[in-house]
C-alpha positions in Angstrom: 4.1 -8.8 17.7 7.3 -8.4 15.8 8.8 -4.9 15.5 8.9 -5.1 11.7 5.1 -5.7 11.6 4.5 -2.9 14.1 6.6 -0.6 11.9 4.7 -1.5 8.8 1.4 -1.0 10.5 2.5 2.5 11.6 3.4 3.3 8.0 0.0 2.1 6.8 -1.7 4.1 9.4 0.2 7.2 8.5 -0.6 6.8 4.8 -4.3 6.3 5.6 -4.3 9.4 7.6 -3.9 11.4 4.4 -7.4 10.6 3.0 -8.9 10.7 6.5 -7.7 14.3 7.0 -8.8 15.2 3.5 -12.3 13.9 4.3 -12.4 16.4 7.2 -11.3 19.3 5.1 -13.2 18.8 1.8 -16.3 17.0 0.4 -14.3 15.8 -2.6 -12.9 12.8 -0.7 -15.6 10.3 0.4 -14.2 7.0 1.7 -16.2 4.4 3.6 -14.8 2.1 6.3 -14.5 -0.6 3.6 -12.4 1.7 1.4 -10.0 2.3 4.3 -9.9 -1.5 5.1 -9.2 -2.5 1.5 -6.6 0.3 1.1 -4.9 -0.7 4.4 -4.8 -4.4 3.3 -3.3 -3.6 -0.1 -0.7 -1.2 1.3 0.2 -3.5 4.2 0.5 -6.6 1.9 2.8 -4.7 -0.6 5.0 -3.4 2.2 5.2 -6.8 3.8 6.2 -8.5 0.6 8.8 -5.8 -0.1 10.2 -6.2 3.4 10.3 -10.0 2.8 12.1 -9.6 -0.5 14.6 -7.2 1.1 15.6 -9.8 3.7 16.3 -12.5 1.2 19.9 -12.9 -0.2 19.0 -12.3 -3.8 21.3 -10.2 -6.0 20.6 -6.5 -6.0 19.2 -6.5 -9.6 16.8 -9.3 -8.8 15.5 -7.6 -5.7 15.1 -4.4 -7.6 13.2 -6.1 -10.3 10.8 -7.9 -8.0 10.2 -4.8 -5.9 9.6 -2.7 -9.1 7.0 -5.3 -10.3 5.3 -5.3 -6.9 5.1 -1.5 -7.0 3.7 -1.5 -10.6 1.1 -4.1 -9.7 0.2 -2.0 -6.6 -0.4 1.2 -8.6 -2.3 -0.6 -11.4 -4.5 -2.2 -8.8 -5.0 1.1 -7.0 -5.9 2.9 -10.2 -8.3 0.1 -11.2 -10.1 0.3 -7.9 -10.2 4.1 -8.0 -11.4 4.8 -11.5 -11.7 1.6 -13.4 -8.6 1.7 -15.7 -9.6 -1.4 -17.7 -13.3 -0.7 -18.1 
C-alpha cells in the first residue's frame, strides 16, 4: 500500500477515535458500526481528493477554490447526516 494512503488512513483513524472515546465517557454520543463506517468513508474520500488535487499542477488559486468547495460539501453532508439540515 502506498505511504500516502497509509497516512490518510492513520488520519481517519485518529479522527474517528474522538467519537469512540466520547462514547466511553458519556451517554450523549451513540454511534453504531455503520456510523463509524460512513464517517470513515466520507473523511477518507475527502482527504484522498484533497491529496489528489494538491499533487496536480494547477494554479494556487484554482487548488484553493477546489479544496474549499470540497470542504464545504463535506461539512454540508456531515451536518445533513447528523441533524437533517434540509428537512
